[in-house]
N, C-alpha and C positions, 0 to 999 in steps of 0.2 A: 456576285461573280465579276465585279469590276476589275479586281486585280488579275483574275484569270484572263480577261480579255486584253488588258494592257500587256501582260507578260507574253501572251501568245502572239499578239500583234508585233511586239518587238522581236520575238524569235523568228517569226515569218519574214518580216521586212528586212531586218538587219543581219540575221544569221543565214537563214535558208536562201533568201534571194539577194542579199547584199545590195539593195537598191542604191543607185548612184544618182547624183544631181542630173536633172534633165531627162531621166528615163521615164517611159510611159508604163504604168502599172494598171492592168485591168483586174478589178476585184469582182469576182462573181460569187453570188450567194443568195439564198432564200431570204425573204423578209423576216423569217424566224430568227435569223442571225444578225439583225440590224445593229445590235450593240457591238458585236465583233467587227462588222463591216466598218462602222464608224471609227473604231480604234485603229484598224489597219489603214484606213484613209488618212487619219491624223499622223500615223507613223511614217507613211509614204511622204507626206508633206514635210515632216521634220527631216527626212533624208534628202530632200530637195527634188523628189520625183513628182510626176504628174499623175495623180490617181484618177481612174475612170471607173465608175461603178455600173455593173449590170445586175439589177435585182430581179430575181426569179419570183414572179407573183403567183400566189396560190392558185393551183388548178388550171393554169393556162396550158400546160403540156397535155393534161388529160383532155381538155377541150379539143386540142389539135388532133389527137389520136382518135377521139370519138367521132369527130365531125369532118375531119380532113379527107379529101379524096386522094387518089394515088399520086397525082401530080403535087398536091400540097404536102404530102408526107415525104416526098423525095426532095422537096425544096431545101436548098442550102442557104442559110442566113447570110446575105451579102455583107452585113456588118461584121460577122465573125470571120469571113474571108479576108476582109480588110484588116481585122485585128491580128490575124495570124501573120500578116505581112509587116505590120508597123509596131505592134506592142513589144516591149522589152521584157515584161514579166506578166505571167498569169498567176493570180492568187485565188484559188477556188476554195470555197467554204462548204464543208460537208454538213448540211442541216436540212431538215425537211419537216413539214407539218404532218405528212402522211407518207411513210415509206412504202405503203401498199397501194398507192394510188393507181399504179399501172397494172394491178393484178387482173383486171377484167379486160384489158386491151389484148386482142389476139397477137400472138408472136409475129405473124406475117406483117402486121401493121407496124410493129415496133422495129422491124428490120428493113422496112421499105427504103429508108434513106440510104442504106448500104448499096442500093442498086444504082445510085447516082454517081457517075464518075467524078463529078465536081467535089463530092464529099471526100472521096479517096484522095484526090489531088490536094485538097486542103489539109487533110491529116498527114499526108506525106511531107508537105511543105513544113508543117508544124514540127515534125520529127527531125527533118533536115536542119532546121534552124536551131533546134535544141542540141543536136549533135555538134553543130558548129559553135555552140555556146553563144549564139546570137539572141537566144530566147530562153528565159528561165521560167520555171513553173513550180508551184508547190500547192498541195492540198492540205487544208487544216480543218480540224473538227470543231463544231460548236455543239456542246451538250444541249439536247432538247428532248422533249417528252417522247417523240416518236422513236428516236434512236435508243433512248433508255428502255422503252417498252420492248423493242426488238431484242435488246440484250437481257431481258427479264430482270431489270433493275428499276428501283425508284430513281427519280431524277437526281436526288442528293448523292446517292451511291454512285450513279453513273458519272456525275461531275468529278467525284473523287477518283474514279477509275481513269477518266480521261486526263485529269491533272497529273496523276502518277505516271501514266504511259508517256506523257510528254516531258517528264522530268521538270515540270513547272513547280514542283514542291521544293526544288533546289533554289538557292539564292541566285545562282548564275547558270540557268539551264543550258546556255550556249556552250559553256565550258564542259558540261557533262557530255553533250553530243560530240564535242571535239575529242574527248577521251575515248568515246565509243569508236569514233573514226580511226583513231590510232590502233586500237586492238583489232578492228576489222581489216585494216590495211595489212596487218600481219597475216591474217587468214587468206586474204586475196593474193598475197605474194605466193603462198603455197599452192592455192587452187589454180593460179595461172600456169602452173607447170603440168596440170592434169591433162590427160588425153582421153581416158576411158572411165566412165562412171557406171556403176551398177547400183540400183536401189532395190533393197529387199524389205519386205514387211508383210502386213496382213493382206493376203490375196494380191501380192505385188512382187513382180520380178521384172525389172525394166533395165535395159541397157541403152546407153547413149554415148556419143563422142563429143568432146568439147575442145579438142586440140586447136590451138591458135584462136580460140574464142575468149576474149577478155572477161573476167569477172568484175562486177561493179559493186562498189561499197556504198550501201544506202545508209546514210547517217544523218538524216535531217535536212537534206537539200531539196528533195522533191516531195517528200511526204512527211507530215508531222502528225502522229508519231512515226518513227522510222525504225529500222533494224532488220535488214536482210542483206544477203549476198546473192546476186543473180548473174546468170549468163544466158546465152542463146545457143542451144545445142546445134551441131551440124544437122541440117534439115532432113537428110535422108538416113540419119544414123539411129533413130529411136526404134527399138524393137522390144516386144514383150507386153506385159499388162500391168495395170495399176488400178487400185480401188481407192477412191478419195473418201476419207472419213467424214468430212463435214459437208453439208449441203452447199452446192453452188448457188450463188444468188445472182440472178440476171434480171435487171429492170424491176427489182422488188419481188420477183418470183423465185421460189425455191425449187431446185432440182436435187433430189436426195439420192444418196448411195450410188454415186456415179462410178461406173466401171468402164475403162477404155482399154482396147487392145490396139497395138501399133505394129505395123509392118513397114520397114524402110521409111520411117518418118511420118506415115499417115495413119490416121485412125481408121481401122478396118471394122471395128465393132464398138458401139457405144450404147450402154444400157443404163437405166435409172429406175429406182424403185418408185419415184414420183417425179413427174415432169418430163416423161419420155418424149412427148411431142415437142416441147421446147428445146430439149437437147438435140433432137433430130433437126430442127429448124436452124439451130446454131451451127451444126456441123455441115449444113448445106451452104452456108455463107462461104464465098470464095476464099480459099486458103485457111479457113477456120478449122480444118481437119488436121492441121499441122501445129507443132509447138513453137511458140515464139520466145518462151522464157522457162528456165528451170531455176528455182530459187530455194534458199533455206532461211527460215526465220530465225532471228537472233535476239529479239527483245523478250527476255524472260520476265520482264515486268508486266507483260500482257499475259494473263493467266486464264482468260475466259473468252470463249467464242461468242461474238456479239452480233453476228450476221452483218458486219460491216468490214469489208475487205481492207479498208484503210488501217484497221487494227489487226484483223485476224491473220493476214498474210505475214505479219511481223512476229507473230507469236513464237517464242522460243520453243523448240521441240517439235516443229512442224516443217514441212516443205510444201511448196506449191508450184504448179505448172500453169502456164497460160496458153490457151488455145488462141491461135491467130497471130496478130502482128507482133513481131519481135522488135528489138531496139538496135538502132545503128551503133550505139556505143559498145554493144557486145557483138558487133559484126553480123547481126542476123540478116539473112537473105529473104526471110519471110516478112517483108514489109508491105506487100500488096494485099493487105487484108483490112477490112473495115472495123474489126473488133480486136480487143485484147482482153480475154476473159480468164481470170485467175480462179483456180480450184485448189482446195487445201486438203492436205493429208496429215494426220497425226503420226508422229514418228517416235513416240515415247515408250512403246513396248520393247522388250528386250531383243526381240528378233528383228526389229527395224534397224536397218544399217544403210549407210552410204559408203560404198567401196570405190576408192580411186586407184586405178592402175594396180589392182590386186591388194591394196591395203585398206583396212577399215579405218576411216577417219572420223566417223560419226556413228554413234550407236545409242539407242534408247533416248534420243533427244539431246545428246550431249556431244560436244566436240572432243575428239581424242588427239588433237594436234595442238 
């Protein structure tokens, strides 16, 4: 997979982040992904940047959550606080030796850090720097056994899946993403004129307003793979109900068959077939009972749910919504929240529609505009 690592490193450093001489690049990743970390490090050097590596050593986070007291669990890493102030680019690698490692950690322990105002301050500073284009970030995948297992694939098949989703099977993947950008720019131009949206589907009838909220074209700059269009609805405008087809994944735990009811922008009822306690704990996090993002997946090359939101939320024929923090670039006012948690709904049935200002623009997983 040497060629995969080299091509992905070039795509991340030169296309997604466009690293310039003198810029500081923090590379974060599990030791599982050492091959890719090395190639990204080399590409940053070639671009004239200053690479810094944070390697996530096996089982350290589990030890912290198992043994840490309340004060330790709320502690905010001062090195990360400094990083948010001084780093020019974050390149995070999705890879793990065990994606279920947090399964036995109680949810109240996992959410303890959100009680620390310093954590909120750090995340808000991160988003403000991103919005001002002072800070760039991108998440990239590294095919490994644990992710392949979650996707119910062997590692060879999973590598082929990842390779295709990233368009690394093309000679010039960056040009492919540029073409995707141009097509999605056309859709964004139309959506930016929208005021009212209605979503219909299986056990779903949801209305929301998006007037004067910009739509954002996701085409390989923050996520690789990419492929979605998102906005942040007016915070008090969401009413109705929605059932999410796919399980929500939070810290490696599954919450299945999620059903949410909204009134004036807030969740007033939330149920799940599995993981009700975890869903309840998430909804208790400050402002996590509000929606920060409404998005439609546009990557039809991703055809399979893999339990990895980096891929799943981009899947063509789906939409997703995020409980919690919204994005400054879509003018969200729900930024005082410690989490941004995406949940996915399949929209490929004939009765599934997105209606904008009375016109059906999307049906059965396909654009009609």
